[in-house]
Every structure is written in structure tokens, then in C-alpha cells.
C-alpha positions as a Markdown table, in Angstrom:
| # | Residue | x | y | z |
|---|---|---|---|---|
| 1 | Unk | 115.2 | 101.1 | 86.0 |
| 2 | Unk | 115.7 | 98.9 | 89.0 |
| 3 | Unk | 119.4 | 98.8 | 88.2 |
| 4 | Unk | 119.4 | 102.6 | 88.2 |
| 5 | Unk | 117.7 | 102.7 | 91.5 |
| 6 | Unk | 120.3 | 100.4 | 93.1 |
| 7 | Unk | 123.2 | 102.5 | 91.8 |
| 8 | Unk | 122.0 | 106.0 | 91.7 |
| 9 | Unk | 124.3 | 107.1 | 94.6 |
| 10 | Unk | 127.4 | 105.5 | 93.2 |
| 11 | Unk | 130.1 | 108.1 | 93.0 |
| 12 | Unk | 127.9 | 111.2 | 92.3 |
| 13 | Unk | 130.3 | 114.1 | 91.7 |
| 14 | Unk | 127.7 | 116.8 | 92.2 |
| 15 | Unk | 124.1 | 116.9 | 93.5 |
| 16 | Unk | 122.5 | 117.1 | 90.0 |
| 17 | Unk | 124.0 | 113.7 | 89.3 |
| 18 | Unk | 121.6 | 112.1 | 91.7 |
| 19 | Unk | 118.2 | 111.3 | 90.1 |
| 20 | Unk | 115.2 | 111.5 | 92.5 |
| 21 | Unk | 113.1 | 108.7 | 91.1 |
| 22 | Unk | 110.2 | 109.4 | 93.5 |
| 23 | Unk | 109.7 | 112.8 | 91.8 |
| 24 | Unk | 109.7 | 111.0 | 88.4 |
| 25 | Unk | 107.1 | 108.4 | 89.4 |
| 26 | Unk | 103.5 | 108.7 | 88.1 |
| 27 | Unk | 101.0 | 109.9 | 90.7 |
| 28 | Unk | 97.5 | 108.6 | 90.8 |
| 29 | Unk | 95.5 | 111.7 | 91.7 |
| 30 | Unk | 92.0 | 110.3 | 92.4 |
| 31 | Unk | 90.5 | 107.4 | 94.4 |
| 32 | Unk | 88.6 | 106.2 | 91.2 |
| 33 | Unk | 91.9 | 105.9 | 89.3 |
| 34 | Unk | 93.6 | 104.2 | 92.2 |
| 35 | Unk | 90.8 | 101.5 | 92.3 |
| 36 | Unk | 91.0 | 101.1 | 88.5 |
| 37 | Unk | 94.7 | 100.7 | 88.6 |
| 38 | Unk | 94.4 | 98.2 | 91.4 |
| 39 | Unk | 91.9 | 96.1 | 89.5 |
| 40 | Unk | 94.1 | 96.1 | 86.4 |
| 41 | Unk | 97.4 | 95.0 | 88.1 |
| 42 | Unk | 98.4 | 91.8 | 89.9 |
| 43 | Unk | 100.8 | 93.9 | 92.1 |
| 44 | Unk | 97.9 | 95.1 | 94.3 |
| 45 | Unk | 95.2 | 93.4 | 96.3 |
| 46 | Unk | 92.0 | 94.9 | 97.4 |
| 47 | Unk | 89.7 | 93.8 | 100.2 |
| 48 | Unk | 86.2 | 95.2 | 100.4 |
| 49 | Unk | 83.6 | 95.2 | 103.1 |
| 50 | Unk | 80.4 | 96.9 | 103.9 |
| 51 | Unk | 80.7 | 99.8 | 106.5 |
| 52 | Unk | 79.1 | 98.6 | 109.7 |
| 53 | Unk | 77.6 | 102.0 | 110.4 |
| 54 | Unk | 76.2 | 102.7 | 106.9 |
| 55 | Unk | 75.4 | 100.0 | 104.4 |
| 56 | Unk | 75.5 | 102.5 | 101.6 |
| 57 | Unk | 79.3 | 102.8 | 102.1 |
| 58 | Unk | 81.7 | 100.1 | 100.8 |
| 59 | Unk | 85.1 | 100.2 | 102.5 |
| 60 | Unk | 87.9 | 99.1 | 100.2 |
| 61 | Unk | 91.4 | 98.6 | 101.5 |
| 62 | Unk | 94.3 | 98.6 | 99.0 |
| 63 | Unk | 97.7 | 97.2 | 99.5 |
| 64 | Unk | 100.6 | 95.6 | 97.7 |
| 65 | Unk | 100.2 | 91.9 | 96.9 |
| 66 | Unk | 103.5 | 91.1 | 98.8 |
| 67 | Unk | 104.6 | 90.6 | 102.4 |
| 68 | Unk | 107.7 | 90.8 | 104.5 |
| 69 | Unk | 111.0 | 91.1 | 102.6 |
| 70 | Unk | 109.3 | 90.9 | 99.2 |
| 71 | Unk | 107.1 | 93.9 | 100.2 |
| 72 | Unk | 110.1 | 95.9 | 101.3 |
| 73 | Unk | 111.9 | 95.1 | 98.1 |
| 74 | Unk | 108.9 | 96.1 | 96.0 |
| 75 | Unk | 108.8 | 99.5 | 97.8 |
| 76 | Unk | 112.5 | 100.0 | 97.6 |
| 77 | Unk | 112.6 | 99.4 | 93.9 |
| 78 | Unk | 109.4 | 101.1 | 92.8 |
| 79 | Unk | 108.8 | 104.9 | 93.3 |
| 80 | Unk | 105.3 | 104.3 | 91.9 |
| 81 | Unk | 104.4 | 102.1 | 94.8 |
| 82 | Unk | 105.9 | 104.5 | 97.3 |
| 83 | Unk | 104.0 | 107.4 | 95.9 |
| 84 | Unk | 100.6 | 105.7 | 95.5 |
| 85 | Unk | 100.3 | 102.6 | 97.6 |
| 86 | Unk | 101.3 | 103.4 | 101.1 |
| 87 | Unk | 100.5 | 101.2 | 104.0 |
| 88 | Unk | 96.9 | 101.7 | 105.1 |
| 89 | Unk | 95.1 | 103.0 | 102.0 |
| 90 | Unk | 91.4 | 103.0 | 102.3 |
| 91 | Unk | 89.0 | 104.1 | 99.7 |
| 92 | Unk | 85.3 | 104.6 | 100.5 |
| 93 | Unk | 82.8 | 103.9 | 97.8 |
| 94 | Unk | 79.7 | 106.1 | 98.5 |
| 95 | Unk | 77.0 | 104.2 | 96.8 |
| 96 | Unk | 74.2 | 106.8 | 97.2 |
| 97 | Unk | 76.4 | 109.5 | 95.6 |
| 98 | Unk | 78.0 | 107.1 | 93.1 |
| 99 | Unk | 81.6 | 108.3 | 93.9 |
| 100 | Unk | 84.8 | 107.4 | 95.7 |
| 101 | Unk | 86.7 | 109.3 | 98.4 |
| 102 | Unk | 90.0 | 108.6 | 100.1 |
| 103 | Unk | 89.1 | 107.4 | 103.6 |
| 104 | Unk | 92.7 | 107.0 | 104.8 |
| 105 | Unk | 96.1 | 107.3 | 103.2 |
| 106 | Unk | 98.7 | 105.6 | 105.2 |
| 107 | Unk | 102.2 | 106.7 | 106.1 |
| 108 | Unk | 105.2 | 106.4 | 103.8 |
| 109 | Unk | 107.5 | 103.5 | 104.3 |
| 110 | Unk | 110.3 | 104.1 | 106.7 |
| 111 | Unk | 112.9 | 104.6 | 104.0 |
| 112 | Unk | 111.0 | 107.4 | 102.4 |
| 113 | Unk | 112.0 | 109.9 | 105.1 |
| 114 | Unk | 113.6 | 113.0 | 103.9 |
| 115 | Unk | 117.2 | 113.6 | 105.0 |
| 116 | Unk | 116.2 | 117.0 | 106.5 |
| 117 | Unk | 114.3 | 115.1 | 109.2 |
| 118 | Unk | 117.2 | 113.1 | 110.4 |
| 119 | Unk | 120.2 | 115.3 | 109.6 |
| 120 | Unk | 121.2 | 117.0 | 112.9 |
| 121 | Unk | 121.9 | 120.3 | 111.1 |
| 122 | Unk | 118.4 | 120.7 | 109.7 |
| 123 | Unk | 116.0 | 119.0 | 112.1 |
């Protein structure tokens, strides 16, 4: 698939020739599944800490296990990462209620911007 991603815009003759890999990527719909996926994959790292205001809340930050150019390459070649592991993901574990909630979901990487936002005719 990485080879497809690098060459998906090569000589498209019509719009339907361009595959939108982001739309095809699996989406992780719940914080519980995101935590589980993170624990099962070396591609992610998770840092946990107790909330300073409420000891019954565990703050869990999730990010890619890569930095700098390697992180950019991982995002550019994996629609799954773009869709699910943005910069600044925080999951809150509510111990009393025995559940997880999304505390913060960061912004998409800069190259995820839709053309409508930067094309002069449509912005």
C-alpha cells in the first residue's frame, strides 16, 4: 500500500482514478479500543499519570512511537495513523465509573488539510 500512496496522483486521467486512502482507513470509534490498540502495537506509546485534581482519574496520552522526520513519514504513509492518532490525544480513565472518555483529540497533521481550505476559488 505504501507504494500506492506515493504514486496515487501519478497521471490520473479523471477524478475517480484518485483513491482517497484516508476514507479507506479503519477508524477506531471508542477510547477503550484506542487504548487496546495502543497496547497491542509497538507503533504507539502511551504515557499515563494521575490527574492532579482528582486521583480517581488517570490521564493517558497517546502518540506515535516516532519523532521528527520518521514521524512525518509514518503519518504520510499511513491513513490509519492520520485518522486515529493525531497529535495530542488524551484519554481519561474514570476509575470510579470504570470507563474511558476522550479528553482531547489533537489536530490533524498539516498535510491532512482539504484542498477546499487553501484553493482560492473555494475558501
